[in-house]
VOSESE-332566 format. One record per residue (C-alpha): x, y, z. Coordinates in steps of 0.05 Angstrom, whole numbers, padded with zeros to 5 digits, always signed. Layout:
N
XYZ ...
REM end
This chain:
861
-01122-00405+01868 -01176-00392+01920 -01239-00429+01918 -01313-00418+01940 -01346-00475+01978 -01395-00505+01931 -01439-00561+01976 -01466-00577+02044 -01436-00638+02036 -01353-00625+02010 -01349-00659+01950 -01276-00693+01952 -01262-00697+01874 -01195-00693+01839 -01189-00629+01797 -01182-00636+01722 -01124-00619+01690 -01135-00568+01639 -01071-00530+01640 -01074-00463+01611 -01151-00460+01592 -01175-00476+01671 -01143-00409+01692 -01166-00366+01641 -01243-00407+01641 -01243-00383+01719 -01242-00312+01696 -01282-00314+01639 -01332-00356+01679 -01333-00298+01739 -01326-00235+01681 -01407-00251+01670 -01421-00296+01728 -01412-00316+01799 -01376-00392+01811 -01431-00414+01855 -01513-00411+01856 -01543-00394+01931 -01589-00445+01947 -01654-00409+01967 -01646-00420+02033 -01579-00382+02041 -01568-00319+02060 -01528-00298+02004 -01515-00222+02022 -01484-00248+02090 -01441-00304+02072 -01371-00297+02059 -01325-00334+02018 -01288-00392+02055 -01237-00445+02028 -01262-00512+02007 -01230-00573+01972 -01261-00564+01909 -01221-00518+01854 -01263-00488+01800 -01255-00492+01730 -01279-00494+01658 -01344-00540+01638 -01327-00584+01696 -01336-00530+01744 -01406-00507+01720 -01425-00584+01716 -01407-00578+01794 -01431-00519+01808 -01503-00535+01785 -01508-00599+01819 -01471-00571+01883 -01536-00512+01885 -01588-00566+01870 -01566-00617+01913 -01557-00565+01973 -01635-00517+01957 -01690-00535+02008 -01735-00543+01949 -01737-00569+01876 -01689-00527+01836 -01654-00530+01764 -01586-00486+01755 -01544-00458+01699 -01484-00425+01722 -01457-00371+01671 -01404-00413+01640 -01459-00464+01620 -01489-00403+01587 -01424-00378+01552 -01410-00435+01527 -01465-00446+01482 -01485-00405+01424 -01541-00378+01463 -01560-00308+01438 -01601-00295+01508 -01636-00324+01573 -01687-00367+01543 -01643-00402+01497 -01592-00417+01553 -01654-00441+01600 -01676-00493+01539 -01616-00540+01565 -01651-00555+01630 -01683-00608+01642 -01771-00595+01631 -01760-00535+01594 -01775-00521+01527 -01773-00451+01491 -01824-00420+01447 -01776-00389+01388 -01789-00324+01348 -01760-00321+01278 -01706-00366+01303 -01683-00334+01369 -01713-00367+01437 -01764-00323+01473 -01814-00350+01519 -01796-00405+01565 -01847-00465+01587 -01840-00504+01651 -01863-00572+01657 -01916-00559+01597 -01940-00494+01629 -01938-00435+01585 -01904-00372+01594 -01957-00330+01619 -01967-00376+01672 -01895-00374+01702 -01850-00316+01729 -01791-00289+01723 -01744-00244+01773 -01687-00209+01768 -01644-00208+01833 -01707-00224+01876 -01749-00173+01841 -01811-00190+01799 -01792-00173+01727 -01863-00146+01694 -01884-00157+01622 -01867-00103+01569 -01929-00133+01522 -01992-00105+01533 -02033-00166+01531 -01991-00220+01567 -01951-00230+01639 -01902-00273+01598 -01824-00243+01602 -01796-00251+01532 -01728-00275+01555 -01699-00252+01486 -01685-00179+01519 -01633-00210+01572 -01574-00219+01538 -01537-00287+01564 -01474-00253+01575 -01491-00210+01629 -01527-00261+01671 -01488-00290+01729 -01532-00356+01743 -01603-00372+01721 -01652-00417+01770 -01716-00447+01753 -01754-00464+01815 -01810-00514+01806 -01831-00521+01880 -01838-00464+01915 -01833-00449+01988 -01876-00409+02033 -01825-00347+02033 -01831-00347+01955 -01888-00310+01912 -01941-00362+01895 -01949-00330+01821 -01918-00390+01779 -01959-00453+01760 -01889-00487+01726 -01841-00448+01758 -01805-00383+01773 -01741-00369+01735 -01685-00329+01769 -01639-00286+01745 -01575-00266+01781 -01528-00217+01762 -01448-00207+01786 -01433-00196+01855 -01360-00170+01864 -01361-00215+01930 -01375-00275+01878 -01291-00274+01859 -01227-00280+01897 -01204-00210+01875 -01209-00157+01820 -01233-00171+01750 -01239-00134+01686 -01261-00172+01615 -01273-00149+01554 -01301-00180+01492 -01322-00172+01422 -01344-00211+01365 -01384-00214+01298 -01449-00257+01281 -01459-00282+01198 -01530-00299+01183 -01525-00347+01130 -01604-00323+01103 -01583-00252+01090 -01516-00259+01081 -01505-00199+01137 -01453-00194+01199 -01471-00157+01262 -01425-00137+01310 -01423-00153+01395 -01386-00120+01453 -01395-00137+01522 -01348-00120+01582 -01339-00128+01662 -01311-00103+01721 -01303-00117+01796 -01264-00106+01851 -01268-00091+01931 -01250-00026+01967 -01244-00011+02042 -01209-00072+02064 -01247-00120+02026 -01315-00090+02053 -01343-00058+01996 -01359-00097+01927 -01368-00055+01864 -01393-00098+01798 -01413-00075+01735 -01421-00104+01667 -01446-00080+01595 -01469-00114+01537 -01488-00099+01471 -01506-00136+01412 -01538-00124+01344 -01567-00180+01299 -01593-00163+01226 -01613-00221+01200 -01677-00245+01156 -01731-00301+01152 -01780-00328+01103 -01846-00350+01112 -01911-00378+01076 -01980-00393+01113 -02043-00407+01106 -02067-00384+01174 -02112-00453+01174 -02155-00429+01120 -02165-00501+01098 -02232-00537+01082 -02249-00607+01073 -02187-00668+01077 -02148-00717+01043 -02163-00706+00967 -02222-00657+00982 -02177-00612+01016 -02178-00539+00989 -02151-00474+01014 -02187-00401+01021 -02117-00359+01007 -02048-00353+01032 -01991-00306+01044 -01916-00309+01019 -01879-00268+01072 -01813-00238+01073 -01781-00207+01137 -01724-00169+01147 -01719-00154+01224 -01651-00114+01259 -01649-00132+01332 -01607-00090+01388 -01594-00111+01448 -01566-00060+01501 -01562-00080+01575 -01523-00052+01639 -01514-00087+01713 -01491-00048+01765 -01482-00079+01839 -01455-00049+01903 -01445-00095+01965 -01418-00070+02031 -01407-00127+02092 -01379-00083+02141 -01383-00149+02191 -01391-00225+02176 -01456-00201+02209 -01483-00148+02169 -01494-00136+02099 -01522-00084+02050 -01534-00084+01980 -01558-00045+01913 -01572-00083+01850 -01594-00061+01790 -01612-00084+01724 -01627-00045+01654 -01644-00075+01587 -01663-00045+01521 -01680-00090+01463 -01703-00059+01398 -01733-00098+01341 -01742-00061+01272 -01778-00099+01223 -01796-00095+01150 -01850-00144+01117 -01862-00155+01044 -01924-00196+01029 -01964-00225+00976 -02031-00241+00993 -02080-00293+00959 -02151-00283+00977 -02221-00286+00947 -02221-00344+00908 -02267-00362+00856 -02309-00413+00891 -02288-00399+00962 -02222-00446+00957 -02171-00484+00911 -02145-00547+00916 -02078-00572+00900 -02061-00572+00836 -02123-00540+00810 -02133-00462+00787 -02182-00407+00795 -02181-00336+00799 -02158-00301+00862 -02149-00232+00890 -02076-00213+00892 -02052-00158+00945 -01973-00132+00956 -01974-00111+01034 -01921-00074+01074 -01912-00073+01146 -01858-00031+01183 -01847-00019+01253 -01799-00003+01307 -01808-00031+01382 -01773-00016+01434 -01775-00057+01501 -01744-00035+01561 -01740-00072+01629 -01707-00035+01686 -01695-00064+01762 -01669-00037+01824 -01662-00077+01891 -01642-00043+01955 -01625-00090+02011 -01602-00113+02080 -01582-00176+02114 -01572-00177+02191 -01551-00226+02247 -01562-00219+02310 -01540-00289+02349 -01603-00333+02326 -01633-00284+02280 -01626-00255+02216 -01661-00195+02192 -01673-00193+02115 -01697-00131+02090 -01711-00108+02015 -01742-00058+01966 -01752-00065+01905 -01782-00019+01838 -01786-00055+01772 -01805-00018+01708 -01821-00048+01636 -01846-00018+01566 -01864-00033+01499 -01862+00037+01466 -01874+00028+01385 -01877+00094+01350 -01915+00118+01287 -01916+00043+01251 -01934+00028+01178 -01981-00025+01213 -02007-00038+01139 -01995-00004+01068 -02044-00048+01016 -02039-00054+00942 -02090-00092+00913 -02095-00120+00850 -02132-00077+00793 -02169-00135+00775 -02171-00207+00794 -02117-00266+00773 -02134-00313+00732 -02092-00387+00735 -02076-00377+00807 -02057-00446+00854 -02011-00483+00887 -01977-00541+00904 -01949-00573+00962 -01999-00570+01023 -01942-00564+01072 -01901-00504+01048 -01946-00481+00993 -01916-00456+00929 -01953-00401+00892 -01969-00414+00822 -01997-00353+00780 -01991-00300+00711 -01921-00260+00710 -01974-00199+00722 -01980-00225+00795 -01912-00210+00804 -01915-00144+00767 -01916-00073+00806 -01962-00047+00747 -02020-00102+00767 -02028-00065+00833 -02051+00007+00861 -02058+00029+00930 -02118+00016+00967 -02104+00037+01039 -02050+00059+01085 -02059+00034+01167 -02011+00069+01214 -02007+00053+01289 -01974+00082+01348 -01979+00039+01416 -01947+00047+01485 -01955-00009+01544 -01924+00000+01614 -01915-00043+01672 -01895-00029+01734 -01884-00057+01795 -01862-00036+01869 -01844-00082+01935 -01827-00082+02002 -01809-00149+02043 -01783-00165+02101 -01768-00238+02130 -01743-00257+02196 -01710-00324+02220 -01694-00356+02283 -01651-00418+02299 -01670-00469+02345 -01625-00526+02369 -01675-00576+02405 -01645-00648+02429 -01630-00671+02360 -01656-00624+02323 -01637-00558+02284 -01693-00520+02264 -01698-00455+02227 -01770-00419+02238 -01779-00362+02183 -01842-00313+02177 -01841-00245+02140 -01894-00202+02103 -01889-00171+02034 -01931-00126+02000 -01926-00108+01918 -01964-00055+01873 -01965-00063+01806 -02000-00020+01744 -02011-00036+01678 -02030+00011+01622 -02041+00005+01542 -02049+00062+01494 -02062+00059+01424 -02075+00102+01373 -02088+00086+01295 -02106+00121+01230 -02128+00101+01167 -02124+00133+01095 -02158+00096+01034 -02185+00126+00972 -02252+00143+00992 -02268+00215+00980 -02340+00211+01000 -02309+00240+01071 -02251+00266+01078 -02232+00238+01152 -02188+00184+01110 -02177+00204+01039 -02103+00202+01019 -02104+00263+00970 -02076+00276+00916 -02013+00235+00895 -01983+00175+00860 -02028+00111+00879 -01994+00061+00829 -01941+00007+00866 -01891+00030+00811 -01880+00092+00839 -01863+00055+00914 -01813-00004+00894 -01753-00019+00906 -01696-00075+00888 -01729-00148+00885 -01733-00183+00947 -01687-00243+00963 -01749-00294+00982 -01729-00368+00985 -01794-00402+00980 -01815-00376+00916 -01830-00308+00886 -01864-00243+00920 -01834-00190+00869 -01800-00125+00882 -01797-00097+00953 -01837-00034+00974 -01801+00027+01007 -01829+00044+01068 -01796+00114+01061 -01843+00132+01006 -01899+00101+01040 -01893+00151+01093 -01882+00213+01053 -01943+00192+01016 -01984+00209+01070 -01943+00258+01108 -01977+00331+01114 -02048+00299+01116 -02103+00312+01170 -02081+00261+01222 -02143+00281+01271 -02183+00263+01217 -02155+00192+01202 -02160+00175+01263 -02202+00109+01283 -02241+00118+01341 -02264+00045+01349 -02188+00008+01343 -02156+00075+01383 -02195+00070+01446 -02225-00012+01450 -02153-00033+01477 -02133+00022+01521 -02141+00006+01597 -02110+00011+01658 -02104-00039+01711 -02079-00043+01783 -02065-00109+01821 -02034-00105+01898 -02020-00164+01929 -02009-00165+02010 -01968-00237+02028 -01956-00263+02096 -01919-00331+02113 -01897-00377+02166 -01855-00438+02148 -01798-00484+02194 -01745-00519+02166 -01714-00579+02216 -01656-00628+02208 -01658-00694+02233 -01610-00750+02228 -01621-00755+02149 -01683-00718+02149 -01690-00641+02118 -01762-00624+02126 -01803-00554+02109 -01870-00543+02126 -01909-00475+02118 -01967-00440+02097 -01976-00368+02053 -02027-00327+02053 -02038-00276+01996 -02097-00223+01986 -02103-00194+01922 -02137-00125+01905 -02159-00118+01830 -02193-00060+01792 -02186-00042+01720 -02218+00014+01676 -02229+00001+01594 -02280+00025+01548 -02351-00009+01511 -02339+00014+01436 -02402+00013+01393 -02395+00042+01328 -02368+00111+01345 -02389+00112+01414 -02356+00101+01476 -02370+00082+01549 -02329+00082+01603 -02328+00012+01648 -02291+00005+01711 -02290-00062+01753 -02269-00091+01820 -02250-00156+01849 -02223-00174+01916 -02203-00255+01936 -02158-00284+01993 -02110-00347+01986 -02088-00396+02030 -02025-00434+02007 -01995-00495+02041 -01929-00528+02030 -01892-00588+02055 -01819-00615+02031 -01777-00663+02043 -01706-00689+02029 -01687-00752+02050 -01614-00769+02053 -01602-00845+02030 -01519-00839+02040 -01466-00781+02025 -01488-00786+01958 -01556-00803+01944 -01623-00765+01960 -01697-00767+01962 -01735-00709+01958 -01816-00706+01967 -01857-00638+01966 -01934-00619+01961 -01936-00548+01941 -01999-00501+01921 -01994-00442+01881 -02041-00382+01848 -02036-00345+01777 -02080-00285+01753 -02105-00291+01681 -02078-00252+01627 -02085-00176+01628 -02120-00183+01556 -02164-00224+01584 -02176-00185+01652 -02191-00124+01602 -02253-00098+01608 -02265-00071+01539 -02330-00091+01509 -02333-00079+01430 -02403-00088+01391 -02378-00099+01328 -02457-00105+01301 -02523-00131+01326 -02496-00197+01327 -02428-00197+01335 -02390-00179+01401 -02317-00186+01425 -02308-00190+01505 -02267-00180+01562 -02275-00213+01630 -02249-00176+01690 -02286-00224+01732 -02241-00288+01713 -02218-00321+01770 -02142-00335+01789 -02115-00406+01759 -02102-00450+01827 -02053-00506+01826 -02039-00565+01878 -01975-00601+01855 -01939-00666+01869 -01862-00683+01868 -01830-00739+01885 -01752-00754+01856 -01689-00783+01877 -01620-00753+01856 -01556-00784+01860 -01483-00749+01861 -01438-00784+01809 -01366-00756+01828 -01354-00693+01839 -01382-00668+01774 -01434-00718+01750 -01507-00735+01780 -01569-00772+01763 -01633-00760+01769 -01710-00775+01761 -01768-00736+01780 -01841-00754+01782 -01883-00684+01774 -01968-00680+01780 -02008-00612+01777 -02080-00608+01785 -02099-00536+01767 -02174-00507+01774 -02203-00447+01732 -02156-00462+01679 -02170-00397+01627 -02185-00409+01554 -02221-00363+01499 -02291-00386+01480 -02361-00368+01442 -02416-00337+01495 -02463-00324+01435 -02535-00361+01447 -02527-00353+01529 -02542-00299+01574 -02538-00226+01555 -02513-00256+01479 -02577-00293+01469 -02588-00262+01400 -02515-00264+01381 -02483-00303+01326 -02412-00291+01353 -02392-00271+01418 -02322-00279+01433 -02294-00275+01505 -02260-00311+01560 -02282-00366+01614 -02255-00412+01664 -02251-00484+01655 -02267-00532+01709 -02191-00562+01706 -02136-00580+01681 -02081-00631+01698 -02008-00638+01677 -01965-00708+01697 -01900-00726+01682 -01823-00748+01688 -01760-00716+01691 -01693-00752+01675 -01626-00724+01677 -01557-00752+01668 -01491-00715+01673 -01419-00737+01677 -01350-00723+01658 -01310-00783+01630 -01245-00766+01665 -01225-00841+01681 -01216-00864+01607 -01152-00860+01583 -01125-00802+01545 -01145-00768+01504 -01210-00794+01516 -01217-00769+01595 -01228-00695+01573 -01299-00718+01550 -01359-00694+01577 -01437-00726+01565 -01506-00698+01587 -01576-00717+01575 -01642-00694+01600 -01709-00718+01580 -01785-00696+01596 -01838-00744+01586 -01907-00707+01602 -01978-00708+01591 -02034-00656+01597 -02108-00654+01592 -02160-00592+01606 -02230-00578+01583 -02258-00523+01541 -02329-00513+01528 -02382-00463+01494 -02458-00455+01486 -02481-00491+01423 -02552-00460+01406 -02568-00512+01362 -02560-00570+01414 -02585-00516+01471 -02535-00523+01511 -02453-00523+01533 -02412-00575+01489 -02346-00591+01515 -02285-00636+01490 -02215-00647+01526 -02147-00613+01499 -02075-00616+01518 -02053-00550+01550 -02025-00500+01501 -01951-00501+01496 -01945-00566+01523 -01896-00616+01497 -01901-00693+01510 -01827-00699+01502 -01772-00658+01510 -01698-00682+01507 -01627-00647+01510 -01562-00679+01492 -01501-00646+01500 -01428-00677+01487 -01370-00643+01505 -01290-00641+01507 -01241-00608+01554 -01169-00610+01544 -01107-00564+01551 -01119-00502+01505 -01191-00529+01473 -01259-00540+01496 -01317-00555+01454 -01388-00571+01459 -01437-00597+01417 -01514-00596+01441 -01580-00620+01416 -01649-00598+01437 -01711-00621+01417 -01782-00615+01425 -01847-00662+01407 -01914-00623+01374 -01955-00573+01422 -02019-00549+01417 -02003-00473+01398 -02083-00447+01393 -02155-00473+01387 -02188-00443+01320 -02248-00402+01317 -02296-00459+01343 -02250-00494+01400 -02296-00560+01391 -02274-00564+01326 -02201-00609+01339 -02194-00601+01266 -02187-00524+01274 -02126-00528+01322 -02060-00496+01308 -02005-00550+01328 -01932-00533+01321 -01887-00591+01289 -01837-00622+01330 -01771-00589+01326 -01700-00602+01337 -01640-00559+01345 -01566-00567+01339 -01513-00522+01368 -01444-00524+01368 -01388-00489+01408 -01305-00488+01403 -01263-00442+01447 -01187-00440+01447 -01138-00410+01497 -01084-00361+01459 -01049-00348+01520 -01066-00331+01588 -01102-00277+01573 -01142-00287+01507 -01191-00338+01483 -01216-00344+01410 -01288-00376+01411 -01325-00400+01351 -01404-00417+01360 -01450-00444+01303 -01522-00444+01312 -01589-00486+01277 -01535-00530+01242 -01592-00573+01221 -01630-00512+01185 -01687-00531+01229 -01755-00495+01203 -01807-00470+01242 -01877-00511+01216 -01948-00502+01246 -02000-00545+01214 -02083-00545+01218 -02106-00600+01255 -02061-00657+01222 -01992-00649+01185 -02006-00640+01117 -02043-00573+01124 -02001-00514+01134 -02022-00456+01180 -01948-00428+01179 -01882-00453+01151 -01812-00410+01170 -01738-00421+01156 -01683-00380+01179 -01617-00421+01168 -01557-00427+01203 -01516-00364+01237 -01452-00360+01260 -01411-00325+01314 -01331-00303+01328 -01313-00272+01388 -01250-00254+01419 -01243-00251+01497 -01196-00221+01538 -01177-00224+01612 -01134-00161+01639 -01135-00170+01703 
REM end
């Protein structure tokens, strides 16, 4: 079997005897990924595969590849190879990344979406595909929801935790690099197919998934072609009860002002395609094209029973009161697209290396006309309404509360939204190697120019019962809920009643005057167009001297920003335009010292700069009334961070390692929401919600990791694999607002949003003969989700409770071409719980159940 180089120093380790499993695992591994992650300092497009002493097989190979890539890199990185991704029941890239040290994932309805690195939220980190920045489909955010990237189509995932001058400086926690398949990642041609079915325990629904990958070389091995496709559908459900933090008092005096029972029925589909070309006419010259297209749709029906307007303002647990009841429906389907095309070349001439690439990436979030809210209100308030269990409120009320005949149509709101984000860049890198006495040095410099445009367009329509104006009157027709219902909902947290039929809601307003029903304020307030142009240049030098490897340099980034939006006051619109420009100098120093051939020590001092979220920068102003306003802030400063890292890593045999890393981040101009009322031009206002820069925020912590294959144990225990990593961290940031009563600004300290003090990953695997299994546990402690309406009050904070999830996978090699795989997710049936201030007080409780997947993979050649 042909092998690839895996490390700067050859790892002399005996290959495990895995029989038929090893041979096919190589094919399966290469089907959706390469065998090795090329470290950031290596020009991968110009490197040809050469023999090495390590044979690559199965789970052990994945560990070995990751260790080799991390040990070889100039900077601090964490790597997961495609076999790691395929070896766990990970639906997408976010869930695969959750296995790495320092990484945690925010989940949406049970699926991983956003990645947090070392306590830094997803909006302050970056994602690239084949070197091109991935723009965000979502209107308000920079974060990329990685659930749109199916795990099966990814070659490797690499998280860069300390940036080099040659890299974009736009991540405070880390940059996630997604790499897709190249024909030069494998020793020969390849064709693999896979098909499976996923069963959701909560709904009893089964959904299909399909995938294929092909790669081959032509023209005497000089031209490589690789393509892959992945199709997945998941029909599932989740059950939710939430108060939204409507608590007053505490202990025996605690009361809630309202809550909702929510039944979700989403259907999610992922379609992804990758096509890569590589032309290498000689070992000194290479050309490549990398393309990736992902299409993700979420078709969701959400039924609600809402309790509000409680007599006396709130009700205590076990008590009862009269209250308003409403049955509400939302039905929408949004489609998120991400596309990326990268063209490049790598040329070598004697001691010089030239790399040039051009890239264009686009993202969009398209929501055609959706039922944003179809609301049926109780014909009168319901008596005897109450609840028990403050963490998972169980509704108590009369039978009439669930009867459709008790409700009549109150309002129907429709919404349409399209957000788009596009980035183009041109980049040139030039490197020169020098030999100075005992020093080996590589001088590298280059420039990059990128252009980004972000737009958002929203339209909203309202129909209600008002006859005073024909603008939003819904016309003649049925209004009783009995005319709009379908079968009863399968809601596991209590009782809601019969579901509302979306088709009947749409039919009710079809043909009505849309222009007259359009809401001017809601259709213009959040519309904007922003341009963010960044021109950068850098200089760095890496040199080796005996056991030392040092990289030092500086990056300069010049940012030009302009934004347009609207000020809305009633039905009056006024165009707003703002501009800003600034320059950042970002020095960097990174060093690695090899204590011996198995042990190295690393230290790094790096700097980064990240721009605020688009929703925060949008120049829109909503003058709700003479005393209330919502204000964007295009003058926000970017967040800047100085980072210190120190660590040690030791290789254990060929496929194990132990490491410890300390990290510290000093972040300036931290961005947060605040209330400007009582100050400046908002002197006479009681509420003026906006965004501000804080003075500083800090993150500190330690990452510990240990992986080991237990091949020295006697059979059959020599097939065991074990891994554990944990991150212990803490953070602090200061937030403030003007207090009219005190006549000055008041402040308090908070933890950074999304930062868990403890993250733990445990893995126990077994690989022997035709069998390969793995059991994995992911745990993260509680973290701050968001502050309440008064940012100075800790008892209004929304906190996500600690979470742990247990997953299992088992693969059996039927023959050398076929492999059967069983995967189980969320075996412990973990819940998602958000509380207000302290754990007894529900803000949101949601459960998803378990899911099971059975698939067959075939390697045809």
